[in-house]
C-alpha positions in Angstrom: 0.0 -0.1 0.1 1.4 3.3 -1.0 0.1 6.5 0.8 1.8 9.9 0.3 4.6 8.4 -1.1 5.3 5.9 1.7 4.9 2.5 0.7 4.1 -0.2 3.4 5.8 -3.5 2.6 4.5 -6.7 4.2 7.8 -8.0 5.2 10.5 -7.0 7.8 13.6 -5.3 6.6 17.1 -6.9 6.4 20.0 -6.6 9.0 21.7 -3.5 7.8 18.3 -1.6 7.6 17.1 -2.8 11.0 20.5 -1.7 12.5 20.5 1.7 10.9 16.8 2.4 11.8 17.1 1.4 15.5 20.0 3.7 15.7 18.5 6.6 13.7 15.2 6.3 15.9 17.2 6.6 19.0 16.6 3.0 20.3 19.4 0.9 21.8 21.7 -0.3 19.0 22.0 -4.1 18.1 25.2 -5.7 16.7 24.7 -7.2 13.2 25.3 -10.6 14.8 22.3 -10.3 17.1 20.3 -9.1 14.4 21.2 -11.9 12.0 20.5 -14.5 14.7 17.2 -12.8 15.8 15.5 -11.5 12.8 14.8 -14.9 11.1 12.6 -15.6 14.3 10.2 -12.8 13.3 6.7 -14.0 13.2 5.4 -11.2 11.2 7.0 -7.9 10.4 6.5 -4.8 8.0 8.6 -1.8 6.9 7.9 1.5 5.3 9.8 2.7 2.3 10.2 6.0 0.7 12.2 6.4 -2.5 13.6 2.9 -1.9 14.8 3.8 1.6 13.4 2.0 4.5 12.0 4.9 7.0 10.0 2.8 9.2 9.5 -0.7 10.7 7.8 -2.8 13.2 7.6 -6.6 13.9 6.0 -9.4 16.3 8.0 -12.2 17.8 7.0 -15.0 20.3 6.2 -18.6 20.3 3.3 -18.3 17.8 0.9 -19.9 20.3 0.8 -18.5 23.9 2.9 -15.4 23.8 3.2 -12.5 21.1 5.4 -9.5 21.7 5.2 -6.4 19.6 8.8 -5.0 19.2 10.9 -2.7 17.0 8.5 -0.1 16.2 10.7 2.7 14.7 10.2 5.6 12.4 13.3 7.8 11.5 13.2 11.1 12.9 12.3 13.1 9.7 9.4 11.1 9.2 8.0 11.0 12.8 4.8 12.9 13.8 2.9 11.9 10.3 1.1 9.0 11.6 3.5 6.3 10.2 3.9 4.6 13.6 0.0 4.2 13.5 0.2 2.6 10.1 2.8 0.2 11.4 0.8 -0.7 14.3 -2.3 -1.1 12.2 -0.6 -3.6 10.1 0.6 -5.6 13.1 -2.7 -5.2 14.8 -4.6 -6.7 11.8 -2.1 -9.7 11.7 -2.4 -10.2 15.4 -6.4 -10.2 15.0 -6.2 -13.1 12.5 -3.3 -15.1 13.8 -3.4 -15.1 17.6 -5.4 -17.9 19.2 -7.8 -17.3 22.2 -6.0 -17.0 25.7 -2.6 -16.0 24.0 -0.8 -13.0 25.8 0.1 -10.0 23.5 2.5 -7.5 25.0 4.8 -4.8 24.4 7.2 -2.3 26.2 6.2 1.4 25.5 8.8 4.1 25.8 7.6 7.5 26.8 4.4 9.0 25.0 4.2 5.9 22.7 1.9 4.4 25.2 -0.7 6.7 23.8 -0.5 5.1 20.5 -0.5 1.6 21.7 -3.6 2.4 24.0 -5.5 3.2 20.7 -4.8 -0.5 19.8 -6.1 -2.0 23.0 -3.1 -2.1 25.0 -3.3 -1.3 28.8 -0.7 -0.4 31.5 -0.1 -3.3 33.8 2.0 -1.6 36.6 2.3 -2.1 39.5 0.7 -5.5 38.8 3.4 -6.4 36.3 6.6 -4.7 35.9 9.0 -4.7 32.7 12.2 -6.1 33.7 15.4 -6.6 31.5 19.2 -6.5 31.4 21.5 -6.0 28.5 24.0 -8.7 27.6 26.5 -9.4 28.6 25.9 -9.3 32.2 28.8 -8.2 34.5 
């Protein structure tokens, strides 16, 4: 689908674009090795292209039965604020609606004001009952 010169591609981008886009969007960088190992485990993903260049992305990971996690929602800064995150989420939400079995848990971690976007797709805050916990490898 091409809207305003931005094409939504029903496939997650490759390693180079993934690493570049995460850094450009201010997300924690991922090594090429980590990306090469992780990206093939994507259950579903999309990216946005403008003039042949990837300008946004999002994907779903999980066990494809009990747990699904929305991750890597990113739009390069010069394209932010134009509803592209919403387009990405709408595509992911459509896939979830038709592929997730009853009783499955769908989650994501929202940074900053992104929680307002995710609320539009039915996500609710779970703190203090559930708290997101993490560590960055390697642990010291």
